[in-house]
Phi, psi and omega in degrees: 000131176264164181290146176292143182260013179207168174217164181267109187296339181277346181281160177303150182299328183294346176305326182299319180287328176297318177299318179296320180297317180295319179297316180299318181296330181281327194237348185283108184220092172236131175291135180281182182273000177232155177084167180263151175302154181304138177086357180245148178290157178301147178292151179293159177296155176113173181282140175233069181305137179082357178269115187266156171287091192269157173266122183301150176213175180296335180262004182085182181293151179288129177301159181260339179276154185297319180296321179295320178296316180297320179294319178296322177294317180299325181294340178287343176053040175085355180289142176281122179222156175204151175297159181297138179276117179285152174276114188244134168284152174299144173288169179299320179295319179295323175298309181300315181296318183293316180293323176297320179293320184283320192232357184056040179237140175274110184281341181056035178297327183299336182245000185231357181243147179313136181306149181292151170283167177239140171244100190064229180276354191253150178283126178202111185273079186227010186247298186280137174295158176287128179261179185298324179297315180296322177303313180295321180295317179293323178296314179296321178298313180298317178300314183295317181292316180299319178295319180292330181277342187305318180299341180252024185304315182295319179293320181291318181286332182081011180194173182270109184293337183275329188247339181261110186298330182273351186296314182303318181294320179294317178300313181298317181293316183287310182290323179299321177300322180285316185290319180271354177063032178187164176293145175283148174273173186298321180295317180298316180298319180295317182291322177292324176295325175297322177295320178298313182295326177296322177294320178298316181296326181282331183209279183197187182297327179294321176294324175298318177300312181294322180297318178296315179298316180300319180295314182294320183286348174256359180289143174300337181284344171264319188280344182241155169283103184271072180289345185266005178298133176234126181290181181298145180143180184254018182288177180301147183243161175266153004287149184220132175286325180277146176296137177240146176298141176297139168303145181306323179290321177294323177294319178300317180294319180297319177298315185292317179291327176298311190261336182242347182065030185205174179295151184298146175279176186295324179297320180289319178296321178293321177299320177295316182297324184265009178071028182259027172235025188271345183235164180301319180297321178297313181295316180299319179298321179291321178301314180295320179295312183294318182294333179276348183281160185297320180300336180294340177303316182290322179296313178301316178297318183291322176303310185289326176295317180289318180300320181271001178069030183244017184298333179253025183305319183301346181267359182288160178223160180220155176292113186295333180287329180270332183227073183296341180283348183285144173202161175304326179294326178294316179299319179294321179297319178294320178299315180290329180298324179301316178294316182296315182293312183293325176293322179298316181291313187279332186248345177237333184264211185278352175074012189264144175302320181298325178291319177302327186265347186230349184296144176264011177282146177220165181229062185282155169222154176056228185290352178295333174300317180296318179301320181276356182065032183246153178264130179291123181297150177299135180071018183297137176244136179304139182098356178266130181292143178238135178274127176258169179299115184294346176278348182247335186227134178210094171075194189302324185284350175246009174274159189298327184301307180298313185292324182286317182293319184264067180203167176266171182296333185239002182194172177287173178221090177298334179290308180299317180294318180293319179297318180301315179295315183298315186273319189264336177257334180250357180055034174275175181229119176258120179290143178293156179294157177303145182297339180275351183277125178271115183263120178232146179274128180302133181293146179285134172228153182292339186264353184240149175268166176301317181300319179293319182293326184266005181294343178299335178300320180288326184282331183271117182296331178293316180284321189298333180304323179265317190289345176295338178250004178252303188298321178299337174278311184295328180294341178294345181262010189291350174286355185240126183281192189285356171241007175095004177287143178284137179223154180245348179236152178209123186069231182260006183215186179289155177295136172252102183255027178286145181208187181202148171267115180244153175056045180228177178295160186299329183286355180240335188301143175131177183279162173208165177231114176086159185289332179294312178296323178298312181298321179296323178290318179299324182294337181261358189277132175293329180294319178292316180300316179295321179295317181297321178296323177290321181295320177293324176300314181296318178298318183292321188250356176067026180207167176273144177297147179238178178305325182290348178264014189305314183290324175298311182295318179300316179295320179296318182293316180292322178293323178295320175299311185297332180270008184059037176076037180278113186290314177303323177292327175297319180295322175297319181293321177299313182295333181267002187280164176303312185296321182289326185269001182230164178220136172236115191258358184210184180119152183289339180243165177285000000 
């Protein structure tokens, strides 16, 4: 089902969201990170490293080993294929960013719209239909934004809507192109002009302006990623079982939301209009331009926050008696450090995954210096890198954000830390515990270490099926307490931070001691590199890779290897890939 290209101006504005809800219910199909695909039995208990939450296809799930991916690509015999494109609503951040770009208004979607769904670690609203509450929330948001924009109506329209007879049509055409991320067709322009005139009849030109904004901001063409838009012409139309090249405007929007988390800027829209997104060189040039722009700072930060599971870090709390250095300001400082560090590596540094995982540079502010045991340099300015002891700190996994988020209020959590590494860095799959199993955190005592308290996982066969591949990873972080401070004692003795990589590829398997040694091994692992290329693919397209994406995934992995793990080059390769440049909107399989 494709999105409707028109609406009835005499109907209530909320009708637009009802149409969107029905459309979402028909087409939003992404397999989640839990449960088995339809028609398949539940997966057995235990860890399944390398088993991805896959989207079913005619060829089955995409293999996780490199040879399997290459074989799946070869089976395509050169045919262009891509997994089905889900119909996705904008995330709350994308809504806020887009409205800010269009109207310079703070929409406050992050605090007033139903929380985003997750696809693995990433936000992607492609599963649940829009319910009545969400309809009301979007309607209220549109009303609120339109009212806030009203004092600037003339500046936004670029002309006087009350005295210039041609102004309303020009405003609708110009603003509509930005809001819908493509030119409006004649029917849309006519209907929106009817909405404007209805507002004028009810009050005045200002009411007409607000009515048009409310209608556009509730339209599915604003609220959804409309990848299936096809411009005028006699080319193939959606819905389509076969992959079709993205319309230039849809490609421009996909690029912008991937790299900026917002609606395309004028340069990108003009490039689409002039046919300057038709080649790999054109797309690559835009990726480099967008990635160098200031809004990309937030996108880079958000990818890594979501990937590391720290997107809600500012909301964590700690037992003040056990961790007196903790404060909400400390959590915020750690949250901001993730953005500062990842941007420094990817946009100013060598851009390599290995640097993200092993660098001893940090970007502390305030009490974060105390957590790191570092002295704030004289005249220090926030955003300036600080070198930490390389024997104690190595990359993202030893920074406070990761360590603080994946811990309990009164103690560390080798389980949470281990699961994050297993699922998000190794692309493994840990099955949830049986619903009948009561999970309790062992209470802290002065006489016991974390390792001693959690040793029951190994002894209990029900727990051990999963924890044998979780705890050996999580225990490697035991030198770091629940706010990320380095420690050498735990309970009545020294910290035992020995661990092991189990159920992994040969180039990673084996024991390690401590998180620094662990991070250095992960940085050299082909399994981690392959997982990271898949994670960026998922972030870019809002879906899990399928069998039909085999050649795209194979190319990304080999290219990432050839670049020595250069992440900006990986992003260029994703944008130039078959999957990114095509859309498949229909078909019996994903």
